[in-house]
C-alpha positions as a Markdown table, in Angstrom:
| # | Residue | x | y | z |
|---|---|---|---|---|
| 1 | Met | 0.0 | 0.0 | 0.0 |
| 2 | Ser | 1.4 | 3.4 | -0.9 |
| 3 | Glu | 2.3 | 5.9 | 1.7 |
| 4 | Gln | -0.6 | 8.0 | 2.9 |
| 5 | Asn | -0.9 | 11.7 | 2.3 |
| 6 | Asp | -1.1 | 14.2 | 5.2 |
| 7 | Phe | -4.8 | 14.8 | 5.8 |
| 8 | Ser | -4.3 | 16.5 | 9.2 |
| 9 | Gly | -6.9 | 19.3 | 9.7 |
| 10 | Ile | -9.3 | 17.7 | 7.1 |
| 11 | Asn | -10.3 | 14.3 | 8.4 |
| 12 | Pro | -10.7 | 13.2 | 12.0 |
| 13 | Phe | -8.2 | 10.8 | 13.6 |
| 14 | Tyr | -9.7 | 7.5 | 14.7 |
| 15 | Thr | -8.6 | 5.6 | 17.9 |
| 16 | Phe | -9.5 | 2.3 | 19.5 |
| 17 | Asp | -9.8 | 2.5 | 23.3 |
| 18 | Thr | -10.4 | -0.1 | 25.9 |
| 19 | Phe | -14.2 | -0.5 | 26.7 |
| 20 | Asp | -15.5 | -2.3 | 29.8 |
| 21 | Cys | -19.2 | -1.7 | 30.2 |
| 22 | Glu | -21.2 | -5.0 | 30.4 |
| 23 | Gly | -24.4 | -2.9 | 31.0 |
| 24 | Ile | -24.1 | -0.8 | 27.8 |
| 25 | Ile | -27.3 | -2.1 | 26.2 |
| 26 | Glu | -29.3 | -1.3 | 29.3 |
| 27 | Leu | -27.5 | 2.1 | 29.7 |
| 28 | Leu | -28.5 | 3.1 | 26.2 |
| 29 | Ala | -32.1 | 2.0 | 26.8 |
| 30 | Val | -32.4 | 3.9 | 30.1 |
| 31 | Leu | -30.8 | 7.1 | 28.7 |
| 32 | Asp | -33.8 | 7.2 | 26.3 |
| 33 | Ser | -36.3 | 6.3 | 29.1 |
| 34 | Thr | -37.3 | 7.7 | 32.5 |
| 35 | Asp | -35.5 | 8.9 | 35.6 |
| 36 | Glu | -37.0 | 5.9 | 37.5 |
| 37 | Asp | -35.5 | 3.5 | 35.0 |
| 38 | Phe | -32.1 | 5.3 | 35.2 |
| 39 | Leu | -32.0 | 5.1 | 39.0 |
| 40 | Gln | -32.9 | 1.4 | 38.8 |
| 41 | Phe | -30.0 | 1.0 | 36.3 |
| 42 | Leu | -27.6 | 2.6 | 38.8 |
| 43 | Asn | -28.8 | 0.4 | 41.6 |
| 44 | Asp | -28.4 | -2.7 | 39.4 |
| 45 | Asn | -25.0 | -1.7 | 38.2 |
| 46 | Pro | -22.9 | -0.7 | 41.2 |
| 47 | Leu | -19.6 | -0.8 | 39.2 |
| 48 | Ile | -20.9 | 1.9 | 36.8 |
| 49 | Leu | -22.2 | 3.9 | 39.7 |
| 50 | Glu | -18.8 | 3.7 | 41.3 |
| 51 | Arg | -17.2 | 5.0 | 38.2 |
| 52 | Ile | -19.6 | 8.0 | 38.0 |
| 53 | Glu | -19.0 | 8.8 | 41.7 |
| 54 | Asn | -15.2 | 8.6 | 41.3 |
| 55 | Gln | -15.6 | 11.5 | 38.9 |
| 56 | Gly | -17.1 | 13.7 | 41.6 |
| 57 | Ile | -20.8 | 13.0 | 41.3 |
| 58 | Asp | -21.8 | 12.0 | 44.8 |
| 59 | Asn | -24.8 | 9.6 | 45.2 |
| 60 | Pro | -26.7 | 10.6 | 42.0 |
| 61 | Lys | -30.5 | 10.0 | 42.3 |
| 62 | Ser | -31.5 | 11.0 | 38.8 |
| 63 | Arg | -30.1 | 11.7 | 35.3 |
| 64 | Asn | -30.2 | 15.4 | 36.1 |
| 65 | Asp | -27.7 | 14.9 | 39.0 |
| 66 | Ile | -25.1 | 14.0 | 36.4 |
| 67 | Pro | -24.1 | 17.2 | 34.5 |
| 68 | Trp | -22.3 | 15.4 | 31.5 |
| 69 | Asp | -24.0 | 14.8 | 28.2 |
| 70 | Asp | -24.8 | 11.2 | 27.2 |
| 71 | Ala | -21.6 | 10.6 | 25.1 |
| 72 | Asn | -19.4 | 11.6 | 28.0 |
| 73 | Leu | -21.4 | 9.6 | 30.5 |
| 74 | Ile | -21.1 | 6.5 | 28.3 |
| 75 | Phe | -17.3 | 7.0 | 28.0 |
| 76 | Ile | -16.8 | 7.4 | 31.7 |
| 77 | Ala | -19.1 | 4.4 | 32.4 |
| 78 | Ser | -16.9 | 2.3 | 30.1 |
| 79 | Lys | -13.6 | 3.0 | 31.8 |
| 80 | Ser | -12.3 | 0.6 | 34.5 |
| 81 | Glu | -9.8 | 1.6 | 37.1 |
| 82 | Glu | -7.4 | -0.9 | 35.5 |
| 83 | Ser | -7.7 | 0.8 | 32.1 |
| 84 | Arg | -5.4 | 3.7 | 33.3 |
| 85 | Asn | -2.5 | 1.2 | 33.5 |
| 86 | Gln | -3.2 | -0.8 | 30.4 |
| 87 | Gln | -1.1 | -0.5 | 27.3 |
| 88 | Pro | -2.8 | 1.2 | 24.3 |
| 89 | Leu | -4.5 | -1.2 | 21.9 |
| 90 | Gly | -2.4 | -1.8 | 18.8 |
| 91 | Lys | 0.3 | 0.6 | 19.8 |
| 92 | Gly | 2.8 | 1.6 | 17.0 |
| 93 | Lys | 2.2 | 1.1 | 13.3 |
| 94 | Pro | -1.3 | -0.6 | 13.5 |
| 95 | Lys | -2.6 | 2.3 | 15.6 |
| 96 | Glu | -1.0 | 4.9 | 13.2 |
| 97 | Arg | -2.3 | 3.3 | 10.0 |
| 98 | Leu | -5.8 | 2.9 | 11.3 |
| 99 | Gly | -5.9 | 6.5 | 12.7 |
| 100 | Arg | -6.5 | 8.2 | 9.3 |
| 101 | Ile | -6.5 | 6.3 | 6.0 |
| 102 | Pro | -5.9 | 8.3 | 2.8 |
| 103 | Leu | -9.5 | 8.0 | 1.5 |
| 104 | Gly | -12.8 | 9.6 | 2.0 |
| 105 | Glu | -13.4 | 10.6 | 5.6 |
| 106 | Gly | -10.3 | 8.6 | 6.6 |
| 107 | Asn | -12.4 | 6.0 | 8.4 |
| 108 | Pro | -10.7 | 2.5 | 8.3 |
| 109 | Leu | -13.9 | 0.7 | 9.3 |
| 110 | Ser | -15.9 | 2.4 | 6.5 |
| 111 | Tyr | -13.2 | 1.1 | 4.1 |
| 112 | Leu | -13.4 | -2.5 | 5.4 |
| 113 | Leu | -17.2 | -2.5 | 5.3 |
| 114 | Met | -17.1 | -1.2 | 1.7 |
| 115 | Tyr | -14.4 | -3.4 | 0.3 |
| 116 | Leu | -14.0 | -6.5 | 2.5 |
| 117 | Lys | -16.2 | -9.2 | 1.1 |
| 118 | Pro | -17.3 | -11.8 | 3.8 |
| 119 | Pro | -18.5 | -15.2 | 2.6 |
| 120 | Asn | -22.2 | -15.8 | 2.3 |
| 121 | Ser | -22.4 | -17.8 | 5.5 |
| 122 | Asn | -23.6 | -17.3 | 9.0 |
| 123 | Glu | -20.1 | -16.6 | 10.2 |
| 124 | Gly | -19.6 | -14.1 | 7.3 |
| 125 | Lys | -22.8 | -12.3 | 8.2 |
| 126 | Glu | -21.9 | -12.2 | 11.9 |
| 127 | Met | -18.4 | -10.8 | 11.0 |
| 128 | Phe | -20.0 | -8.0 | 9.0 |
| 129 | Lys | -22.5 | -7.3 | 11.8 |
| 130 | Leu | -19.6 | -7.0 | 14.3 |
| 131 | Leu | -17.6 | -4.7 | 12.0 |
| 132 | Ser | -20.7 | -2.5 | 11.7 |
| 133 | Lys | -21.2 | -2.4 | 15.5 |
| 134 | Leu | -17.7 | -1.2 | 16.0 |
| 135 | His | -18.1 | 1.3 | 13.1 |
| 136 | Ser | -21.3 | 2.9 | 14.1 |
| 137 | Gly | -22.9 | 1.3 | 17.3 |
| 138 | Phe | -23.6 | 4.8 | 18.8 |
| 139 | Ser | -24.6 | 6.5 | 15.6 |
| 140 | Lys | -27.8 | 8.5 | 14.7 |
| 141 | Ser | -28.6 | 5.9 | 12.0 |
| 142 | Ile | -29.2 | 3.4 | 14.8 |
| 143 | His | -30.6 | 5.5 | 17.6 |
| 144 | Asn | -32.3 | 8.3 | 15.7 |
| 145 | His | -30.3 | 10.9 | 17.5 |
| 146 | Glu | -26.7 | 12.0 | 18.1 |
| 147 | Arg | -26.7 | 12.2 | 21.9 |
| 148 | Phe | -24.8 | 8.9 | 22.2 |
| 149 | Ser | -22.2 | 9.7 | 19.7 |
| 150 | Ile | -21.5 | 13.4 | 19.9 |
| 151 | Gly | -20.8 | 15.2 | 23.1 |
| 152 | Lys | -18.9 | 18.2 | 24.5 |
| 153 | Trp | -15.2 | 18.6 | 24.8 |
| 154 | Gly | -14.6 | 16.8 | 21.5 |
| 155 | Met | -16.2 | 13.5 | 22.5 |
| 156 | Asn | -17.2 | 11.6 | 19.4 |
| 157 | Leu | -18.1 | 8.0 | 19.9 |
| 158 | Gln | -18.4 | 5.7 | 16.8 |
| 159 | Gly | -19.1 | 2.2 | 18.0 |
| 160 | Tyr | -18.0 | -0.5 | 20.4 |
| 161 | Leu | -17.6 | -4.2 | 20.9 |
| 162 | Leu | -17.7 | -6.0 | 24.3 |
| 163 | Phe | -15.0 | -8.4 | 25.2 |
| 164 | Asp | -16.7 | -11.5 | 23.8 |
| 165 | Asp | -17.5 | -9.8 | 20.6 |
| 166 | Ala | -14.0 | -8.5 | 20.2 |
| 167 | Val | -12.6 | -12.0 | 20.6 |
| 168 | Leu | -15.2 | -13.3 | 18.1 |
| 169 | Leu | -14.4 | -10.7 | 15.5 |
| 170 | His | -10.6 | -11.4 | 15.9 |
| 171 | Lys | -11.3 | -15.1 | 15.3 |
| 172 | Tyr | -13.5 | -14.3 | 12.2 |
| 173 | Leu | -10.9 | -12.0 | 10.6 |
| 174 | Lys | -8.2 | -14.6 | 11.2 |
| 175 | Asn | -10.0 | -17.8 | 10.2 |
| 176 | Ile | -12.9 | -17.0 | 7.7 |
| 177 | Lys | -12.0 | -17.1 | 4.0 |
| 178 | Trp | -13.1 | -13.6 | 3.2 |
| 179 | Ser | -12.1 | -11.9 | 0.0 |
| 180 | Val | -11.4 | -8.3 | -1.3 |
| 181 | Ser | -13.5 | -6.3 | -3.7 |
| 182 | Ala | -11.8 | -6.0 | -7.1 |
| 183 | Asp | -12.5 | -2.3 | -7.2 |
| 184 | Glu | -10.8 | -1.4 | -3.9 |
| 185 | Pro | -9.0 | 1.9 | -4.4 |
| 186 | Leu | -6.0 | 1.4 | -2.2 |
| 187 | Asp | -3.7 | -1.4 | -3.2 |
| 188 | Gly | -3.6 | -3.9 | -0.4 |
| 189 | Gly | -5.7 | -1.6 | 1.8 |
| 190 | Val | -8.2 | -4.2 | 3.0 |
| 191 | Arg | -5.6 | -6.8 | 4.0 |
| 192 | Thr | -3.5 | -4.1 | 5.7 |
| 193 | Phe | -6.4 | -2.6 | 7.7 |
| 194 | Ala | -7.9 | -6.0 | 8.6 |
| 195 | Arg | -4.5 | -7.1 | 9.8 |
| 196 | Asp | -4.1 | -3.9 | 11.9 |
| 197 | Leu | -7.6 | -4.3 | 13.3 |
| 198 | Ser | -6.7 | -7.9 | 14.2 |
| 199 | Val | -3.8 | -6.5 | 16.3 |
| 200 | Ile | -6.2 | -4.1 | 18.1 |
| 201 | Leu | -8.6 | -7.0 | 18.8 |
| 202 | Arg | -5.8 | -9.4 | 19.9 |
| 203 | Asp | -4.6 | -6.8 | 22.4 |
| 204 | Ala | -8.1 | -6.3 | 23.7 |
| 205 | Gly | -8.4 | -10.1 | 24.1 |
| 206 | Lys | -5.1 | -10.2 | 26.1 |
| 207 | Gln | -6.4 | -7.4 | 28.3 |
| 208 | Lys | -9.8 | -9.0 | 28.6 |
| 209 | Thr | -11.5 | -5.8 | 27.5 |
| 210 | Gly | -13.8 | -4.6 | 24.8 |
| 211 | Val | -13.0 | -2.0 | 22.2 |
| 212 | Leu | -14.4 | 1.5 | 21.7 |
| 213 | Met | -13.9 | 3.4 | 18.5 |
| 214 | Arg | -13.7 | 7.2 | 18.7 |
| 215 | Ala | -13.1 | 10.1 | 16.3 |
| 216 | His | -11.0 | 13.1 | 17.1 |
| 217 | His | -11.5 | 16.2 | 15.1 |
């Protein structure tokens, strides 16, 4: 694959962070529901409540007691204490190459979804579904609003995989006989980005964490 051009200042830079939030499906549901449901969620998820309180919010009783927008709340809820001491996922070349690819909006997952061709099998369909979840699990196209994806202070959440799904996608990328679209514009792009994403997912598996994709403008 040819060297990428400098797109700084034009496209966002994409990163892959650790993501540890087993209650994420319920959290997204209660953020679109009532205060009563939100309080019940906090009672049912003491670990997430502890993470919120560790950021200076003492004993919240309603969503209004937490001044952050939804995107920042989701980010804080997904960060374990251990994550501070963990190595970055895919540090080095994989992280750099996936950060901003020399095409379109610079999104490596968009590129893979466009030009990686999974087999027409249940595993192939599941692999595509997991790639899509990491690409846009917080997006307006899924939730009909941008509150989960775009927040203050530059918070821009793309999508996520929990630990089990990260392990599964890594397995699929390694073992499934997928192919590459004949019209991919970057020579070797799909195989390079799939290999780099595999490194990210492998590191997540070693650290027993999920993966969060973010954009930085």
